[in-house]
A tleap script that builds the chain and sets N, CA, C and O, in Angstrom:
source leaprc.protein.ff14SB
mol = sequence {
  NMET ALA HIE GLY VAL TYR ILE LEU ALA SER
  GLU ARG ASN GLY THR LEU VAL GLY VAL THR
  ARG ASN PHE PRO ARG ARG ILE HIE GLU HIE
  LYS HIE ASP LEU LEU PRO GLY PHE THR SER
  LYS TYR GLY VAL LYS THR LEU VAL TYR ALA
  GLU PRO HIE ASP LEU ALA VAL SER ALA ILE
  GLN ARG GLU LYS ASN ILE ARG HIE TRP PRO
  ARG ARG TRP LYS ARG ASP PRO ILE GLU GLY
  MET ASN PRO ASP TRP ASP ASP LEU PHE ASP
  THR THR CVAL
}
set mol.1.N position { -30.168 118.654 88.643 }
set mol.1.CA position { -32.226 118.990 89.180 }
set mol.1.C position { -32.193 118.819 88.564 }
set mol.1.O position { -31.373 119.276 87.768 }
set mol.2.N position { -33.752 117.308 88.106 }
set mol.2.CA position { -33.808 117.107 86.803 }
set mol.2.C position { -35.073 117.870 86.346 }
set mol.2.O position { -35.373 117.916 85.153 }
set mol.3.N position { -36.138 118.733 87.733 }
set mol.3.CA position { -36.858 119.368 87.426 }
set mol.3.C position { -36.960 120.606 88.323 }
set mol.3.O position { -36.284 120.414 89.334 }
set mol.4.N position { -37.605 121.906 88.328 }
set mol.4.CA position { -36.978 122.533 89.984 }
set mol.4.C position { -38.244 123.222 89.436 }
set mol.4.O position { -38.820 123.232 88.349 }
set mol.5.N position { -38.513 124.017 91.113 }
set mol.5.CA position { -39.149 125.253 91.119 }
set mol.5.C position { -38.403 126.429 91.401 }
set mol.5.O position { -37.821 126.434 92.486 }
set mol.6.N position { -38.277 127.531 90.595 }
set mol.6.CA position { -37.381 128.326 91.257 }
set mol.6.C position { -37.548 130.329 91.559 }
set mol.6.O position { -36.709 130.874 90.841 }
set mol.7.N position { -37.952 130.851 91.963 }
set mol.7.CA position { -37.721 131.868 92.656 }
set mol.7.C position { -37.045 133.079 92.478 }
set mol.7.O position { -36.546 133.552 93.500 }
set mol.8.N position { -36.831 134.022 90.888 }
set mol.8.CA position { -36.084 135.028 90.617 }
set mol.8.C position { -36.132 136.488 91.216 }
set mol.8.O position { -37.118 137.223 91.153 }
set mol.9.N position { -34.974 136.790 91.782 }
set mol.9.CA position { -35.757 138.694 92.397 }
set mol.9.C position { -35.022 139.801 91.251 }
set mol.9.O position { -34.030 139.693 90.531 }
set mol.10.N position { -35.761 140.613 91.409 }
set mol.10.CA position { -34.806 142.005 90.464 }
set mol.10.C position { -34.262 142.714 92.148 }
set mol.10.O position { -33.439 143.629 92.198 }
set mol.11.N position { -34.778 142.208 93.182 }
set mol.11.CA position { -34.620 143.133 93.889 }
set mol.11.C position { -35.203 142.480 95.433 }
set mol.11.O position { -36.083 141.662 95.165 }
set mol.12.N position { -34.983 142.587 97.003 }
set mol.12.CA position { -35.505 142.273 97.876 }
set mol.12.C position { -36.851 142.390 97.742 }
set mol.12.O position { -37.147 143.582 97.662 }
set mol.13.N position { -38.142 141.415 97.659 }
set mol.13.CA position { -38.763 141.637 98.158 }
set mol.13.C position { -39.734 141.390 96.385 }
set mol.13.O position { -40.896 140.995 96.295 }
set mol.14.N position { -38.986 141.692 95.424 }
set mol.14.CA position { -39.878 141.373 94.457 }
set mol.14.C position { -38.979 139.979 93.562 }
set mol.14.O position { -37.803 139.623 93.490 }
set mol.15.N position { -40.482 139.430 92.900 }
set mol.15.CA position { -39.898 137.737 92.628 }
set mol.15.C position { -40.900 137.015 92.185 }
set mol.15.O position { -41.783 136.783 93.011 }
set mol.16.N position { -41.038 136.557 91.047 }
set mol.16.CA position { -40.901 135.855 90.193 }
set mol.16.C position { -40.938 133.959 89.947 }
set mol.16.O position { -40.055 133.202 90.351 }
set mol.17.N position { -41.504 133.770 89.607 }
set mol.17.CA position { -41.858 132.353 90.435 }
set mol.17.C position { -41.991 131.807 88.529 }
set mol.17.O position { -42.651 132.324 87.627 }
set mol.18.N position { -41.164 130.724 88.505 }
set mol.18.CA position { -41.047 129.142 88.268 }
set mol.18.C position { -40.521 128.317 87.968 }
set mol.18.O position { -39.481 128.185 88.612 }
set mol.19.N position { -40.794 127.113 86.776 }
set mol.19.CA position { -40.839 125.690 86.766 }
set mol.19.C position { -40.053 125.504 85.754 }
set mol.19.O position { -40.122 126.328 84.842 }
set mol.20.N position { -39.167 124.457 85.653 }
set mol.20.CA position { -38.463 124.145 84.076 }
set mol.20.C position { -37.865 122.703 84.069 }
set mol.20.O position { -37.325 122.718 85.176 }
set mol.21.N position { -37.677 121.813 83.696 }
set mol.21.CA position { -37.219 120.794 83.605 }
set mol.21.C position { -35.595 120.427 83.045 }
set mol.21.O position { -35.042 119.340 82.880 }
set mol.22.N position { -35.118 121.816 82.841 }
set mol.22.CA position { -33.670 122.068 82.457 }
set mol.22.C position { -33.668 122.905 83.298 }
set mol.22.O position { -34.759 123.474 83.255 }
set mol.23.N position { -33.066 123.299 84.034 }
set mol.23.CA position { -32.517 124.203 85.395 }
set mol.23.C position { -31.522 125.347 84.921 }
set mol.23.O position { -31.703 126.533 84.645 }
set mol.24.N position { -30.443 124.558 84.937 }
set mol.24.CA position { -29.259 125.972 83.947 }
set mol.24.C position { -29.991 126.401 83.204 }
set mol.24.O position { -30.556 127.452 83.509 }
set mol.25.N position { -30.286 125.753 81.904 }
set mol.25.CA position { -30.745 125.881 80.422 }
set mol.25.C position { -31.583 127.487 80.783 }
set mol.25.O position { -31.295 128.516 80.172 }
set mol.26.N position { -32.583 127.425 81.823 }
set mol.26.CA position { -33.734 128.247 82.027 }
set mol.26.C position { -33.158 129.305 82.617 }
set mol.26.O position { -33.047 130.187 81.765 }
set mol.27.N position { -32.612 129.757 83.957 }
set mol.27.CA position { -31.825 130.298 84.604 }
set mol.27.C position { -30.986 130.711 83.837 }
set mol.27.O position { -30.651 131.772 84.364 }
set mol.28.N position { -30.211 130.559 82.630 }
set mol.28.CA position { -29.229 130.992 81.931 }
set mol.28.C position { -30.392 132.506 80.459 }
set mol.28.O position { -30.219 133.618 79.959 }
set mol.29.N position { -31.295 131.533 80.473 }
set mol.29.CA position { -32.122 132.383 79.275 }
set mol.29.C position { -32.804 133.235 80.107 }
set mol.29.O position { -33.437 133.960 79.340 }
set mol.30.N position { -33.145 133.718 81.766 }
set mol.30.CA position { -33.370 135.083 82.539 }
set mol.30.C position { -32.014 135.721 82.415 }
set mol.30.O position { -31.968 136.826 81.875 }
set mol.31.N position { -31.091 135.259 82.775 }
set mol.31.CA position { -29.789 136.338 82.836 }
set mol.31.C position { -29.108 136.390 82.207 }
set mol.31.O position { -27.915 136.506 82.487 }
set mol.32.N position { -29.760 136.299 80.663 }
set mol.32.CA position { -29.257 136.337 79.887 }
set mol.32.C position { -30.129 137.604 78.668 }
set mol.32.O position { -29.692 138.258 77.721 }
set mol.33.N position { -31.304 137.504 79.209 }
set mol.33.CA position { -31.834 138.088 78.910 }
set mol.33.C position { -32.629 137.542 76.938 }
set mol.33.O position { -33.247 138.266 76.158 }
set mol.34.N position { -32.155 135.786 76.751 }
set mol.34.CA position { -32.319 135.381 75.698 }
set mol.34.C position { -33.818 135.011 75.382 }
set mol.34.O position { -33.893 133.936 74.787 }
set mol.35.N position { -35.242 135.724 75.665 }
set mol.35.CA position { -36.326 135.445 75.667 }
set mol.35.C position { -37.126 136.928 75.710 }
set mol.35.O position { -36.573 137.836 76.330 }
set mol.36.N position { -38.110 137.121 75.213 }
set mol.36.CA position { -38.743 138.125 75.612 }
set mol.36.C position { -40.051 138.264 76.589 }
set mol.36.O position { -41.111 137.967 76.037 }
set mol.37.N position { -40.168 138.835 78.505 }
set mol.37.CA position { -41.149 138.578 78.615 }
set mol.37.C position { -41.182 139.745 79.821 }
set mol.37.O position { -40.756 140.898 79.894 }
set mol.38.N position { -41.712 139.091 80.485 }
set mol.38.CA position { -41.658 139.944 82.364 }
set mol.38.C position { -39.941 140.476 82.710 }
set mol.38.O position { -39.459 141.548 83.075 }
set mol.39.N position { -39.323 139.034 82.359 }
set mol.39.CA position { -38.175 138.791 82.963 }
set mol.39.C position { -37.233 140.190 82.954 }
set mol.39.O position { -36.776 140.995 83.766 }
set mol.40.N position { -37.249 139.895 81.180 }
set mol.40.CA position { -35.893 140.844 80.561 }
set mol.40.C position { -36.410 142.287 81.035 }
set mol.40.O position { -35.823 143.037 81.815 }
set mol.41.N position { -37.834 142.548 80.293 }
set mol.41.CA position { -38.488 144.039 80.858 }
set mol.41.C position { -37.746 144.148 82.471 }
set mol.41.O position { -36.699 144.768 82.657 }
set mol.42.N position { -38.104 143.808 82.986 }
set mol.42.CA position { -37.982 143.966 84.189 }
set mol.42.C position { -36.550 144.059 85.239 }
set mol.42.O position { -36.284 144.634 86.294 }
set mol.43.N position { -35.987 143.351 84.501 }
set mol.43.CA position { -34.315 142.882 85.105 }
set mol.43.C position { -34.546 142.027 85.675 }
set mol.43.O position { -33.521 142.039 86.355 }
set mol.44.N position { -35.351 140.765 86.203 }
set mol.44.CA position { -35.532 140.092 87.079 }
set mol.44.C position { -34.791 138.861 86.858 }
set mol.44.O position { -35.304 137.865 86.347 }
set mol.45.N position { -33.350 138.947 87.321 }
set mol.45.CA position { -32.021 138.241 87.146 }
set mol.45.C position { -31.599 137.651 88.191 }
set mol.45.O position { -30.757 136.860 87.766 }
set mol.46.N position { -31.687 137.508 89.701 }
set mol.46.CA position { -31.686 137.655 90.436 }
set mol.46.C position { -31.916 135.746 90.651 }
set mol.46.O position { -33.014 135.335 90.275 }
set mol.47.N position { -30.905 134.659 91.234 }
set mol.47.CA position { -32.121 133.399 91.483 }
set mol.47.C position { -32.035 133.196 93.290 }
set mol.47.O position { -30.910 132.960 93.729 }
set mol.48.N position { -33.033 133.273 94.161 }
set mol.48.CA position { -32.840 133.025 95.523 }
set mol.48.C position { -33.827 132.342 95.955 }
set mol.48.O position { -34.630 132.478 96.878 }
set mol.49.N position { -33.596 131.363 94.913 }
set mol.49.CA position { -34.799 129.846 95.674 }
set mol.49.C position { -34.709 129.493 94.545 }
set mol.49.O position { -34.729 130.084 93.466 }
set mol.50.N position { -34.566 128.060 94.970 }
set mol.50.CA position { -34.264 126.624 94.162 }
set mol.50.C position { -35.102 125.490 94.771 }
set mol.50.O position { -34.724 125.276 95.923 }
set mol.51.N position { -35.703 125.016 94.545 }
set mol.51.CA position { -36.517 123.389 94.865 }
set mol.51.C position { -36.449 122.349 93.583 }
set mol.51.O position { -37.015 122.526 92.504 }
set mol.52.N position { -35.602 121.190 93.962 }
set mol.52.CA position { -35.628 120.457 92.732 }
set mol.52.C position { -36.652 119.170 93.141 }
set mol.52.O position { -36.996 118.659 94.207 }
set mol.53.N position { -36.831 119.024 92.277 }
set mol.53.CA position { -37.909 117.935 91.640 }
set mol.53.C position { -37.834 116.764 91.078 }
set mol.53.O position { -37.357 116.944 89.957 }
set mol.54.N position { -38.114 115.323 91.306 }
set mol.54.CA position { -37.724 114.827 90.648 }
set mol.54.C position { -39.021 114.294 89.434 }
set mol.54.O position { -38.732 113.530 88.512 }
set mol.55.N position { -39.885 114.630 89.560 }
set mol.55.CA position { -40.742 114.237 89.333 }
set mol.55.C position { -41.486 115.696 88.106 }
set mol.55.O position { -41.465 116.745 88.750 }
set mol.56.N position { -41.735 115.798 87.480 }
set mol.56.CA position { -42.606 116.648 86.775 }
set mol.56.C position { -43.811 117.453 87.329 }
set mol.56.O position { -43.899 118.532 87.915 }
set mol.57.N position { -44.477 116.758 87.026 }
set mol.57.CA position { -46.090 116.799 87.646 }
set mol.57.C position { -45.391 117.312 89.311 }
set mol.57.O position { -45.398 118.531 89.139 }
set mol.58.N position { -44.861 117.118 90.646 }
set mol.58.CA position { -44.804 117.405 91.394 }
set mol.58.C position { -44.663 118.926 91.501 }
set mol.58.O position { -45.452 119.724 92.006 }
set mol.59.N position { -42.672 119.303 90.512 }
set mol.59.CA position { -43.009 120.743 90.740 }
set mol.59.C position { -44.198 121.896 89.733 }
set mol.59.O position { -44.459 123.096 89.807 }
set mol.60.N position { -44.648 120.813 88.879 }
set mol.60.CA position { -45.717 122.296 88.460 }
set mol.60.C position { -46.370 122.356 89.467 }
set mol.60.O position { -46.899 123.421 89.785 }
set mol.61.N position { -46.457 121.601 89.976 }
set mol.61.CA position { -47.888 121.880 91.267 }
set mol.61.C position { -47.459 122.547 92.113 }
set mol.61.O position { -48.046 123.616 92.281 }
set mol.62.N position { -46.618 122.329 92.750 }
set mol.62.CA position { -45.286 123.221 93.631 }
set mol.62.C position { -45.158 124.714 92.966 }
set mol.62.O position { -44.946 125.617 93.776 }
set mol.63.N position { -45.249 125.028 91.775 }
set mol.63.CA position { -44.932 126.006 91.212 }
set mol.63.C position { -46.165 126.826 91.379 }
set mol.63.O position { -46.189 127.856 92.052 }
set mol.64.N position { -47.191 126.330 90.740 }
set mol.64.CA position { -48.599 126.669 90.740 }
set mol.64.C position { -49.033 127.670 92.213 }
set mol.64.O position { -49.360 128.855 92.284 }
set mol.65.N position { -48.823 126.315 93.595 }
set mol.65.CA position { -49.329 126.864 94.714 }
set mol.65.C position { -48.027 127.459 94.914 }
set mol.65.O position { -47.480 126.505 95.468 }
set mol.66.N position { -47.347 128.154 94.869 }
set mol.66.CA position { -46.498 128.925 95.107 }
set mol.66.C position { -46.943 130.638 94.237 }
set mol.66.O position { -47.040 131.668 94.904 }
set mol.67.N position { -47.042 130.625 93.536 }
set mol.67.CA position { -47.303 131.515 92.686 }
set mol.67.C position { -49.064 131.958 93.481 }
set mol.67.O position { -49.331 133.113 93.811 }
set mol.68.N position { -49.426 131.528 93.545 }
set mol.68.CA position { -50.477 131.931 93.887 }
set mol.68.C position { -50.523 132.319 95.835 }
set mol.68.O position { -51.502 132.697 96.479 }
set mol.69.N position { -49.450 132.115 96.220 }
set mol.69.CA position { -49.371 132.873 97.717 }
set mol.69.C position { -49.217 134.181 97.612 }
set mol.69.O position { -48.215 134.452 96.951 }
set mol.70.N position { -49.722 134.981 97.944 }
set mol.70.CA position { -48.878 136.157 99.044 }
set mol.70.C position { -47.573 136.756 98.748 }
set mol.70.O position { -46.534 136.340 99.258 }
set mol.71.N position { -47.643 137.987 97.708 }
set mol.71.CA position { -45.654 137.811 98.508 }
set mol.71.C position { -45.078 137.754 99.969 }
set mol.71.O position { -43.898 137.504 100.218 }
set mol.72.N position { -46.045 138.014 100.904 }
set mol.72.CA position { -44.754 137.266 102.237 }
set mol.72.C position { -44.990 136.189 102.966 }
set mol.72.O position { -44.503 135.911 104.062 }
set mol.73.N position { -46.192 135.239 101.962 }
set mol.73.CA position { -45.528 133.811 102.146 }
set mol.73.C position { -44.403 133.985 101.602 }
set mol.73.O position { -43.375 133.977 102.279 }
set mol.74.N position { -44.396 134.226 99.904 }
set mol.74.CA position { -42.661 133.792 99.293 }
set mol.74.C position { -41.733 134.035 99.502 }
set mol.74.O position { -40.779 133.628 98.839 }
set mol.75.N position { -41.587 135.165 100.995 }
set mol.75.CA position { -40.152 135.198 101.473 }
set mol.75.C position { -39.721 134.804 102.213 }
set mol.75.O position { -38.528 134.998 102.448 }
set mol.76.N position { -40.930 133.634 103.354 }
set mol.76.CA position { -40.134 132.349 104.021 }
set mol.76.C position { -39.451 131.663 103.506 }
set mol.76.O position { -38.283 132.011 103.336 }
set mol.77.N position { -39.810 130.694 103.155 }
set mol.77.CA position { -39.025 129.519 101.833 }
set mol.77.C position { -38.039 130.399 101.397 }
set mol.77.O position { -37.069 129.643 101.445 }
set mol.78.N position { -37.436 131.882 100.853 }
set mol.78.CA position { -36.203 132.223 100.213 }
set mol.78.C position { -35.582 132.383 101.205 }
set mol.78.O position { -34.474 131.851 101.269 }
set mol.79.N position { -36.104 133.215 102.389 }
set mol.79.CA position { -34.814 133.358 103.870 }
set mol.79.C position { -34.953 132.245 104.874 }
set mol.79.O position { -34.875 132.451 106.086 }
set mol.80.N position { -35.153 131.102 104.359 }
set mol.80.CA position { -35.104 130.608 105.089 }
set mol.80.C position { -34.075 129.535 104.762 }
set mol.80.O position { -33.622 128.649 105.486 }
set mol.81.N position { -33.793 129.866 103.360 }
set mol.81.CA position { -33.076 129.155 102.017 }
set mol.81.C position { -31.414 130.113 101.987 }
set mol.81.O position { -30.305 129.738 102.369 }
set mol.82.N position { -31.800 131.294 101.436 }
set mol.82.CA position { -30.737 132.557 101.485 }
set mol.82.C position { -31.772 133.654 102.154 }
set mol.82.O position { -32.972 133.874 101.987 }
set mol.83.N position { -31.034 134.078 102.758 }
set mol.83.CA position { -31.468 135.156 104.019 }
set mol.83.C position { -30.944 136.221 103.477 }
set mol.83.O position { -31.584 137.235 103.196 }
set mol.84.N position { -29.572 136.031 103.272 }
set mol.84.CA position { -28.981 137.420 102.489 }
set mol.84.C position { -29.758 137.846 101.048 }
set mol.84.O position { -29.842 139.009 100.654 }
set mol.85.N position { -30.247 136.801 100.422 }
set mol.85.CA position { -30.906 137.143 99.019 }
set mol.85.C position { -30.029 137.339 97.802 }
set mol.85.O position { -29.985 138.009 96.771 }
set mol.86.N position { -29.005 135.933 98.786 }
set mol.86.CA position { -27.777 136.132 97.330 }
set mol.86.C position { -28.146 135.497 96.288 }
set mol.86.O position { -29.142 134.807 96.502 }
set mol.87.N position { -27.465 135.413 94.501 }
set mol.87.CA position { -27.340 135.373 93.430 }
set mol.87.C position { -27.456 133.440 94.214 }
set mol.87.O position { -26.757 133.072 95.158 }
set mol.88.N position { -28.151 132.841 93.732 }
set mol.88.CA position { -27.309 131.203 93.652 }
set mol.88.C position { -27.374 130.486 93.252 }
set mol.88.O position { -27.598 129.321 93.581 }
set mol.89.N position { -27.050 131.364 91.726 }
set mol.89.CA position { -26.826 130.593 90.518 }
set mol.89.C position { -25.794 129.545 90.520 }
set mol.89.O position { -26.043 128.345 90.402 }
set mol.90.N position { -24.686 130.029 90.654 }
set mol.90.CA position { -23.889 129.104 90.515 }
set mol.90.C position { -23.472 128.438 91.573 }
set mol.90.O position { -22.356 127.918 91.540 }
set mol.91.N position { -24.235 128.337 92.635 }
set mol.91.CA position { -23.966 127.681 94.202 }
set mol.91.C position { -24.568 125.992 93.120 }
set mol.91.O position { -24.029 124.911 92.882 }
set mol.92.N position { -26.104 126.717 92.703 }
set mol.92.CA position { -26.522 126.000 92.382 }
set mol.92.C position { -26.940 125.063 91.539 }
set mol.92.O position { -27.328 123.992 92.007 }
set mol.93.N position { -26.943 125.350 89.718 }
set mol.93.CA position { -26.603 125.198 89.020 }
set mol.93.C position { -25.414 123.918 88.371 }
set mol.93.O position { -25.060 123.945 87.193 }
savepdb mol mol.pdb
quit
């Protein structure tokens, strides 16, 4: 995955949306609290959704759109891809 939009969760229905050009490295940083911030403070480590993009500009725009959605709208793509909210890190990266 060259570029990607991802959603992490600390629990079901608790989400954080991000975008990256190095998917394995970025998710690893979240999972191991390598950078200070929201994810390390609140234990947001479970990769529940991942969406690949060929172009950075499309990934960035998609991330901005999803970020502004109400929480209930974010559940739809997650549950379409991952109805049990399993950690997708090992299967996606």
